[in-house]
KOLPA-715046 format. One line per field, with one value per residue (C-alpha): residue number from 1; residue in one letter; chain; z, x negated, y negated. Coordinates in steps of 0.1 Angstrom, whole numbers, plus 5000, padded with zeros to 4 digits. Layout:
N
n [NUM, ...]
res [A, ...]
chain [A, ...]
zz [Z, ...]
xx [X, ...]
yy [Y, ...]
END
This chain:
273
n [1, 2, 3, 4, 5, 6, 7, 8, 9, 10, 11, 12, 13, 14, 15, 16, 17, 18, 19, 20, 21, 22, 23, 24, 25, 26, 27, 28, 29, 30, 31, 32, 33, 34, 35, 36, 37, 38, 39, 40, 41, 42, 43, 44, 45, 46, 47, 48, 49, 50, 51, 52, 53, 54, 55, 56, 57, 58, 59, 60, 61, 62, 63, 64, 65, 66, 67, 68, 69, 70, 71, 72, 73, 74, 75, 76, 77, 78, 79, 80, 81, 82, 83, 84, 85, 86, 87, 88, 89, 90, 91, 92, 93, 94, 95, 96, 97, 98, 99, 100, 101, 102, 103, 104, 105, 106, 107, 108, 109, 110, 111, 112, 113, 114, 115, 116, 117, 118, 119, 120, 121, 122, 123, 124, 125, 126, 127, 128, 129, 130, 131, 132, 133, 134, 135, 136, 137, 138, 139, 140, 141, 142, 143, 144, 145, 146, 147, 148, 149, 150, 151, 152, 153, 154, 155, 156, 157, 158, 159, 160, 161, 162, 163, 164, 165, 166, 167, 168, 169, 170, 171, 172, 173, 174, 175, 176, 177, 178, 179, 180, 181, 182, 183, 184, 185, 186, 187, 188, 189, 190, 191, 192, 193, 194, 195, 196, 197, 198, 199, 200, 201, 202, 203, 204, 205, 206, 207, 208, 209, 210, 211, 212, 213, 214, 215, 216, 217, 218, 219, 220, 221, 222, 223, 224, 225, 226, 227, 228, 229, 230, 231, 232, 233, 234, 235, 236, 237, 238, 239, 240, 241, 242, 243, 244, 245, 246, 247, 248, 249, 250, 251, 252, 253, 254, 255, 256, 257, 258, 259, 260, 261, 262, 263, 264, 265, 266, 267, 268, 269, 270, 271, 272, 273]
res [X, X, X, X, X, X, X, X, X, X, X, X, X, X, X, X, X, X, X, X, X, X, X, X, X, X, X, X, X, X, X, X, X, X, X, X, X, X, X, X, X, X, X, X, X, X, X, X, X, X, X, X, X, X, X, X, X, X, X, X, X, X, X, X, X, X, X, X, X, X, X, X, X, X, X, X, X, X, X, X, X, X, X, X, X, X, X, X, X, X, X, X, X, X, X, X, X, X, X, X, X, X, X, X, X, X, X, X, X, X, X, X, X, X, X, X, X, X, X, X, X, X, X, X, X, X, X, X, X, X, X, X, X, X, X, X, X, X, X, X, X, X, X, X, X, X, X, X, X, X, X, X, X, X, X, X, X, X, X, X, X, X, X, X, X, X, X, X, X, X, X, X, X, X, X, X, X, X, X, X, X, X, X, X, X, X, X, X, X, X, X, X, X, X, X, X, X, X, X, X, X, X, X, X, X, X, X, X, X, X, X, X, X, X, X, X, X, X, X, X, X, X, X, X, X, X, X, X, X, X, X, X, X, X, X, X, X, X, X, X, X, X, X, X, X, X, X, X, X, X, X, X, X, X, X, X, X, X, X, X, X, X, X, X, X, X, X, X, X, X, X, X, X]
chain [A, A, A, A, A, A, A, A, A, A, A, A, A, A, A, A, A, A, A, A, A, A, A, A, A, A, A, A, A, A, A, A, A, A, A, A, A, A, A, A, A, A, A, A, A, A, A, A, A, A, A, A, A, A, A, A, A, A, A, A, A, A, A, A, A, A, A, A, A, A, A, A, A, A, A, A, A, A, A, A, A, A, A, A, A, A, A, A, A, A, A, A, A, A, A, A, A, A, A, A, A, A, A, A, A, A, A, A, A, A, A, A, A, A, A, A, A, A, A, A, A, A, A, A, A, A, A, A, A, A, A, A, A, A, A, A, A, A, A, A, A, A, A, A, A, A, A, A, A, A, A, A, A, A, A, A, A, A, A, A, A, A, A, A, A, A, A, A, A, A, A, A, A, A, A, A, A, A, A, A, A, A, A, A, A, A, A, A, A, A, A, A, A, A, A, A, A, A, A, A, A, A, A, A, A, A, A, A, A, A, A, A, A, A, A, A, A, A, A, A, A, A, A, A, A, A, A, A, A, A, A, A, A, A, A, A, A, A, A, A, A, A, A, A, A, A, A, A, A, A, A, A, A, A, A, A, A, A, A, A, A, A, A, A, A, A, A, A, A, A, A, A, A]
zz [4704, 4669, 4639, 4629, 4662, 4664, 4673, 4647, 4616, 4586, 4576, 4543, 4529, 4550, 4582, 4583, 4584, 4552, 4549, 4552, 4589, 4595, 4599, 4570, 4589, 4616, 4590, 4573, 4606, 4614, 4580, 4587, 4621, 4608, 4581, 4606, 4629, 4600, 4592, 4622, 4605, 4598, 4565, 4545, 4535, 4500, 4512, 4536, 4510, 4485, 4510, 4525, 4492, 4502, 4482, 4492, 4504, 4525, 4540, 4548, 4567, 4585, 4596, 4609, 4630, 4643, 4652, 4672, 4690, 4698, 4677, 4654, 4655, 4627, 4623, 4606, 4595, 4579, 4570, 4582, 4604, 4631, 4660, 4687, 4725, 4732, 4716, 4744, 4770, 4750, 4745, 4782, 4792, 4766, 4777, 4814, 4806, 4786, 4811, 4794, 4797, 4834, 4841, 4821, 4838, 4868, 4845, 4822, 4851, 4864, 4829, 4823, 4858, 4855, 4819, 4820, 4786, 4772, 4774, 4751, 4751, 4715, 4704, 4671, 4654, 4633, 4600, 4605, 4618, 4654, 4679, 4710, 4739, 4769, 4776, 4805, 4797, 4794, 4820, 4794, 4784, 4748, 4746, 4720, 4705, 4701, 4721, 4730, 4699, 4675, 4646, 4633, 4598, 4593, 4583, 4614, 4619, 4654, 4659, 4625, 4633, 4666, 4650, 4623, 4649, 4668, 4641, 4648, 4629, 4600, 4606, 4573, 4569, 4545, 4554, 4550, 4572, 4569, 4588, 4606, 4618, 4632, 4648, 4666, 4678, 4692, 4708, 4727, 4734, 4725, 4695, 4690, 4660, 4657, 4635, 4614, 4624, 4619, 4624, 4660, 4673, 4688, 4700, 4720, 4728, 4737, 4730, 4755, 4748, 4751, 4759, 4723, 4727, 4702, 4708, 4721, 4731, 4726, 4752, 4738, 4751, 4730, 4732, 4712, 4701, 4730, 4754, 4741, 4727, 4720, 4752, 4771, 4757, 4766, 4801, 4805, 4784, 4813, 4826, 4792, 4789, 4825, 4820, 4789, 4809, 4840, 4822, 4800, 4830, 4849, 4821, 4817, 4785, 4771, 4768, 4738, 4748, 4731, 4747, 4767, 4804, 4816, 4826, 4853, 4882, 4871, 4903, 4898, 4934, 4947, 4923, 4932, 4969]
xx [1046, 1049, 1064, 1030, 1024, 1053, 1037, 1034, 1040, 1018, 1013, 1014, 0991, 1008, 1003, 1040, 1053, 1066, 1104, 1099, 1093, 1120, 1158, 1171, 1202, 1181, 1159, 1190, 1205, 1172, 1173, 1208, 1198, 1167, 1188, 1214, 1186, 1177, 1213, 1227, 1261, 1262, 1267, 1294, 1294, 1284, 1256, 1242, 1245, 1225, 1198, 1193, 1193, 1222, 1252, 1283, 1300, 1270, 1268, 1305, 1303, 1271, 1285, 1317, 1296, 1275, 1306, 1319, 1286, 1284, 1254, 1272, 1305, 1330, 1350, 1383, 1389, 1355, 1348, 1313, 1292, 1269, 1247, 1266, 1267, 1249, 1217, 1217, 1214, 1187, 1168, 1168, 1157, 1129, 1116, 1117, 1096, 1070, 1042, 1025, 1056, 1060, 1023, 1025, 1055, 1035, 1010, 1037, 1056, 1024, 1015, 1050, 1051, 1017, 1023, 1061, 1061, 1079, 1059, 1066, 1055, 1054, 1049, 1034, 1058, 1050, 1060, 1038, 1061, 1062, 1091, 1095, 1104, 1102, 1104, 1099, 1119, 1103, 1110, 1108, 1139, 1134, 1134, 1118, 1146, 1129, 1146, 1140, 1146, 1133, 1113, 1081, 1067, 1034, 1019, 1031, 1003, 0989, 0999, 0986, 0952, 0950, 0959, 0932, 0906, 0912, 0926, 0945, 0939, 0964, 0981, 0990, 0974, 0989, 0969, 0931, 0912, 0876, 0850, 0840, 0875, 0879, 0845, 0855, 0887, 0868, 0842, 0867, 0892, 0923, 0938, 0959, 0977, 0992, 1022, 1018, 1051, 1071, 1062, 1055, 1055, 1022, 1013, 0984, 0980, 0959, 0960, 0967, 0947, 0959, 0938, 0924, 0912, 0939, 0964, 0997, 1011, 1005, 1011, 1019, 1027, 1048, 1051, 1065, 1041, 1021, 1035, 1007, 0976, 0941, 0929, 0957, 0948, 0911, 0922, 0940, 0916, 0901, 0936, 0946, 0916, 0918, 0955, 0945, 0918, 0938, 0970, 0949, 0931, 0964, 0979, 0947, 0937, 0902, 0889, 0865, 0829, 0826, 0858, 0847, 0846, 0859, 0832, 0853, 0870, 0906, 0921, 0959, 0966, 0947, 0965, 0999, 0991]
yy [3397, 3384, 3401, 3413, 3430, 3455, 3488, 3515, 3494, 3486, 3450, 3433, 3406, 3379, 3398, 3408, 3443, 3457, 3463, 3501, 3497, 3471, 3472, 3451, 3439, 3424, 3406, 3393, 3380, 3363, 3345, 3333, 3320, 3303, 3286, 3274, 3260, 3237, 3227, 3207, 3205, 3242, 3259, 3277, 3313, 3304, 3282, 3308, 3336, 3315, 3302, 3337, 3355, 3377, 3390, 3371, 3403, 3413, 3378, 3379, 3412, 3401, 3367, 3383, 3406, 3377, 3358, 3387, 3390, 3353, 3346, 3322, 3304, 3297, 3265, 3273, 3237, 3231, 3267, 3263, 3285, 3273, 3285, 3304, 3300, 3333, 3318, 3292, 3319, 3337, 3305, 3295, 3329, 3330, 3296, 3305, 3336, 3318, 3316, 3287, 3265, 3274, 3266, 3234, 3218, 3205, 3188, 3175, 3160, 3143, 3129, 3116, 3100, 3083, 3070, 3067, 3083, 3113, 3146, 3175, 3211, 3223, 3259, 3271, 3295, 3326, 3310, 3280, 3253, 3240, 3238, 3216, 3240, 3217, 3180, 3156, 3124, 3089, 3063, 3035, 3016, 3027, 3065, 3087, 3107, 3141, 3168, 3204, 3226, 3200, 3215, 3200, 3208, 3225, 3192, 3172, 3147, 3154, 3190, 3201, 3184, 3202, 3235, 3230, 3220, 3252, 3276, 3308, 3340, 3344, 3311, 3294, 3259, 3234, 3204, 3201, 3177, 3166, 3185, 3153, 3147, 3182, 3181, 3149, 3165, 3195, 3173, 3152, 3180, 3160, 3141, 3110, 3094, 3060, 3053, 3084, 3101, 3070, 3033, 3024, 3060, 3070, 3105, 3120, 3157, 3187, 3225, 3252, 3284, 3321, 3352, 3352, 3316, 3304, 3276, 3290, 3256, 3219, 3193, 3159, 3124, 3101, 3063, 3034, 3007, 2992, 3019, 3042, 3025, 3038, 3022, 3038, 3072, 3067, 3060, 3094, 3114, 3133, 3142, 3155, 3177, 3188, 3198, 3218, 3237, 3243, 3255, 3278, 3292, 3297, 3319, 3339, 3320, 3320, 3285, 3280, 3276, 3243, 3229, 3198, 3195, 3161, 3136, 3121, 3138, 3143, 3156, 3160, 3169, 3139, 3116, 3130, 3126]
END
């Protein structure tokens, strides 16, 4: 359930509930946590007050409470706040209860085993960015250093393309792609980019669809240089599309009518056997 789906509340023009139906302290605490997520070294009271648009006295009381509750920690030497240990428990529980992740793991493991590449499950977030919420590690000597919890901007090359090809209602889009490019993505059911994240990093991925037929997750393979080429992607295309269809079906998702059916016989069970 997103912020725009809380029962009994009116929504504003962004699809979010107005402050009249919300508890301000919770919204403030959320802003603090979102800021700390983006600051790996933490932040001082002054920095948090400024970035979260809070009075310093309000921020001080809020942070003391969050420290007591285990939501944030405070370093006496550096005078900086950072994410607290309780969030680890919350995060692990949330991921375990995300049906799309549970359903995806078998396919992620198979794709990672067959290609020896890192495989990520990436979730679209309400404010438009994307977050990696599960990972199967690469077997290659050179690893892709993207871990669970990594945030991706709205214009992240591959994921933003997939999100634009299968748009979600109310989702903010910052990047416009040509109609021809999006039509090609929809026709093949997957996308791939080469060297657009950073030199030598190549990525291929597919969407997973929820009950509304909108992407609730993206499964991506990541490789360095020749570890993931256009020819290699073509060789596993049927498996990528089949994984998308089977995961979506497993969670009760509605697969778009124009989403392709693999031409080959991508049988995961047979391949694993």
